[in-house]
N, C-alpha and C positions, 0 to 999 in steps of 0.2 A: 504493500500500500504506500509506503514511504517513497519507494522508487517511482511508482506511477505518479504521485503528486509532485515529485521533484521534476520529472520530465515535463509534466504539464506546466509547472511554474516556469521552467526554462523557456518553453515555447511561447508562453504568454508574455514573458519579459522581453523576448526577442521581438515579438510583434509590437509590443509597446514601445520599444526603442526605435523601431522603424517608423512608427506612427508619429513620434515627436518631431522627426525631421521635416516632413511636409507640413505638419501643423504649424511649426515655427515659421516656415516660409509664408504661410497664408496669413497668420495673425501678426507677424512682426514682433519686435521686442516689446512694444507697448501692449499688444494684445495677449502675448504669451504671459506677460507679467500679471495681467488681470486674471487670466485663466488659472494660473497657479496660486493666486491668492485665495481662491475659493476652496481649494481642496484640503488645506490644514483643518479648517473648521468642520468640513464634511467628514474627514477621517476621524477626528476626535469624537464627533457625535455618533458615528457608526460604531466605534469601539464601545461607547457607553450603552448603545442600544442592543448590541448583539454579541460582543466578544465574550463577556463573562457568562452570559446565558448559553452561548454555544458550547463553551468548554464544559459547563455543568451538564448540559444535555448529552454530550459525548460520553461523559463518565456514567451518567445514569442509564443511558441506552445500552452501553457495553455490558452493564451488569445484569440486564434482564433480556437482552436480545435472544430470541429463539426459545425463551423459557417462560416468560410472562408477558404475553401480548397485550393484556389489559394495562399493565403498568407502563409498557413501552409506549402505547398510544397516549396514555395520560401524561407522561413526561413530555412527549412531542407537542401535544396540544397546549400544555401549560407554557412551555418555552415559546411556542409560536405566538400565543396570545400576549404574553409579557413583552416580547421583543417588538411585536407590531404596535402595541399601545405606546411603548416608549418612543418608537420611531415616529409615530403620528404626532405625539406631543412635541418632539424636538423639530420635526419638519414644519409644524405650524409656527413654532417660535422663530424658526429660520426665515419663513415667509413674512411674518409680521414685523420682524426687526431687521429685514434685509438691508435697508438703507442705513440704519444705525451701525450694523456690522461693517458695511462697506466704508462708512465714514471713519470708523475706528481704525480701519486698515489703511486709511489715507487714499482711498480710491472709490469715490462715489459711483463711478461708471460701471462698477461690477455688481451693483445690487441686484440686477435682474438675473444674474447667474445663480444667486442663491434661491430664487424662486423656481428656476428650471431644474435645479439639481435636488430640490427638496423631495420630489417623488422618488428619486434614486435612493434616498436614505431609507425610505419605507421598504422599497423593493429589495434593496441589498440586505436589509435586516432579515426579511423573510427568507431570502436565499441562504443566508448564513445558517439559519435554523435547519432548513431542509438538508443542507450540506452536512451539518453536524449530525443529523439523524443517520445519514448514510455512512459517515465516518464511524459512528457508534456501532454500526453493524458490520464494520470493517469492509465496506464496499466503497472504494475510492474512485471508481470509474465515473459515476455521474458528476462528482465534484471536478474531476480532471477535465472531462469533456466540456462542462459548462464554463470553466475558467478560460479555456482556449477560445471557445465560440464567443464568449463575452468580450474578450479582447479584440477579436476580429470584427465583431459587430461595432464596437466602439470606434475602431479605426475607420471603418467604412462610413458609418453614419456621421461621425464627428467631422471627417474631412469633407464629405459631401455637403453637409449643412453649413459648415464654416465657409466653404467656398461660395455656396449659393447666397449666403447672407452678407458676404463681405461688401457687396455693393451698397448696402445700407449704412455701413460704418463698422469700425473695428469692434464696437460694443456688441453689435448684432452677430458679427462673425464669432466672437467669443461665446455668445449665447448659443449659436449653432453647435459649437464644439461641446459645450456643457450639455445641451440637449442630447447629443450623441451618447453621452454617458448614461443618461436615463433610459434611452432606447436600448442600449446594450444590456443594462440591468434587466429590462423587461424581457429581452430575448433569453437571457440566462434563467430568469424565473420560469418562463414557459418550459424550457428544457428540464429544469429540476422538477416541476410539477408533473410533467409527462413521465419522468423516471419514477417519481414517488407513486403515482397512480398505477403505473405498470407493475411496480414491485408489489404493491398491496394486492392487486388482482391476482398475481401469480402466487403470492403467499396465501391468499384466501383459497385458491384451488388446492394447494398442497394441504392445507389444514382440513379441507373438506374430504380429501382422499384419505387422510390419516384418521 
């Protein structure tokens, strides 16, 4: 499992490194500066909303996987509800105080970026919980595949939207790149949901046979 995740991480990092080159060319130094001001806040909030909950879920699931399906589902649902509620709260705060956050960072032009990346906070938190579930049952494939596809989707959507909106100004080009992040998270969420539903259906068939 560690090997699978490592290779997936390497591929995702490689795609991300390639992504930064054309994105910098599109946004320029000013635009890329605005773009990267948004992510420290986003990353901190994502850690608050999902990191601790995910780790706890992995531990809980690993202890009951294949033995106690009722507890397994209870742990998963509890973690999902908690992480979703936290992310909704912080996403709302991010939207409501986007201008104040941007002013505190010294760049008021980036406030719309917080509005467009707020959905990604909720989606990424949900993804983190589903990934934690699969890691708890020692299945690293869904996480690995979703990480790679998420990065590819961010690259394509971010570059296309940034280029398309550049004509309206640098701020809108940055907005396009940020929207690409939300789109990529949505794509990853769809993949994880499909994997989860497929796994549960297969598990239900096995239980029925037994």
